[in-house]
C-alpha positions in Angstrom: 215.0 -65.2 -121.8 212.5 -67.9 -122.3 212.5 -68.5 -118.6 211.7 -64.9 -117.8 208.6 -65.1 -120.1 207.4 -68.2 -118.7 207.6 -66.6 -115.2 205.8 -63.4 -116.4 203.0 -65.5 -117.9 202.7 -67.6 -114.8 202.4 -64.5 -112.6 199.8 -63.1 -115.0 197.7 -66.2 -115.0 197.9 -66.3 -111.2 196.6 -62.7 -110.9 193.8 -63.5 -113.2 192.9 -66.6 -111.3 192.7 -64.7 -108.0 190.7 -62.1 -109.6 188.3 -64.7 -111.0 188.1 -66.3 -107.6 187.5 -63.0 -105.8 185.0 -61.8 -108.2 182.8 -64.8 -109.3 183.5 -67.7 -107.0 183.5 -66.0 -103.5 180.2 -64.0 -104.0 182.1 -61.0 -102.8 180.1 -57.8 -103.4 182.2 -54.6 -103.3 179.1 -52.4 -102.5 178.8 -54.3 -99.1 182.6 -53.3 -98.4 182.1 -49.6 -99.4 178.9 -49.2 -97.4 179.6 -51.4 -94.4 179.4 -48.6 -91.8 176.1 -47.2 -93.0 172.9 -48.1 -91.4 171.0 -51.0 -92.8 174.0 -51.9 -94.9 173.5 -55.2 -96.8 170.0 -56.1 -95.4 168.8 -57.0 -98.9 171.6 -59.6 -99.0 170.6 -60.9 -95.6 166.9 -61.3 -95.6 164.0 -61.3 -98.0 161.9 -58.3 -99.0 158.9 -59.6 -96.9 161.0 -59.3 -93.7 162.3 -55.9 -94.6 158.7 -54.7 -95.3 157.6 -56.0 -91.8 160.3 -53.7 -90.4 159.2 -50.7 -92.5 155.6 -51.1 -91.5 156.1 -51.6 -87.8 158.6 -48.6 -87.5 156.2 -46.5 -89.6 153.3 -47.2 -87.4 155.3 -46.8 -84.2 154.3 -50.1 -82.9 156.1 -51.7 -79.9 154.4 -55.1 -80.2 152.7 -57.1 -83.0 151.2 -60.6 -83.7 151.7 -62.8 -86.8 149.1 -64.5 -88.8 148.9 -68.2 -89.5 150.7 -67.8 -92.9 153.8 -66.3 -91.1 153.7 -69.1 -88.5 153.4 -71.8 -91.0 156.7 -70.6 -92.8 159.6 -71.3 -90.4 161.8 -68.9 -92.3 159.3 -66.0 -92.2 158.4 -66.6 -88.6 162.1 -66.7 -87.4 163.5 -64.0 -89.4 160.7 -61.6 -88.6 161.2 -62.0 -84.9 164.9 -61.6 -85.2 164.9 -58.8 -87.5 162.4 -56.7 -85.8 163.9 -56.8 -82.3 163.3 -54.8 -80.0 159.8 -54.7 -81.3 158.4 -57.8 -80.1 155.9 -60.4 -80.9 152.9 -60.7 -78.6 150.1 -63.2 -79.2 147.6 -60.7 -77.5 148.5 -57.7 -79.5 145.7 -56.1 -81.5 148.0 -55.4 -84.4 148.7 -58.4 -86.7 150.8 -58.8 -89.9 149.2 -60.8 -92.7 150.8 -62.0 -95.9 149.2 -60.2 -98.8 147.4 -63.4 -100.1 145.8 -64.2 -96.7 142.2 -63.6 -95.8 141.6 -61.2 -93.0 139.0 -61.9 -90.3 136.0 -59.8 -90.9 136.4 -58.1 -87.4 139.8 -56.7 -88.5 140.5 -53.4 -90.2 143.5 -52.9 -92.7 145.6 -50.1 -91.4 148.4 -50.6 -94.2 148.9 -52.6 -97.2 152.2 -53.1 -98.8 153.7 -55.1 -101.6 154.0 -58.3 -99.5 152.2 -57.6 -96.3 149.0 -56.2 -94.7 149.0 -54.6 -91.1 145.7 -55.0 -89.6 144.0 -54.1 -86.2 141.6 -56.4 -84.6 
């Protein structure tokens, strides 16, 4: 009888430990599993909001190429992720459309086309 109670207690402890590992230690998110076949599922987990906003601005303005400001180029993370996330829209140093970080100064010859929470799209 006592042997059976110890086995049941052991099984319960094992199940609780597995639940703990699954929920808290593995960073598992059930939302990602349930929406895994939807478009753009999990992008907020993969990249920062600035990168997501670059894609939204470029698609909204129907651009095929863009340029990046010095602020983008100085941040290796922003530079690389912007290029990767926005493919097939490509970066072109000669493009008249440039993305600037919100806090960056824009050259006087440029006009702001769109301003978002983190970025500005300008035409020079």
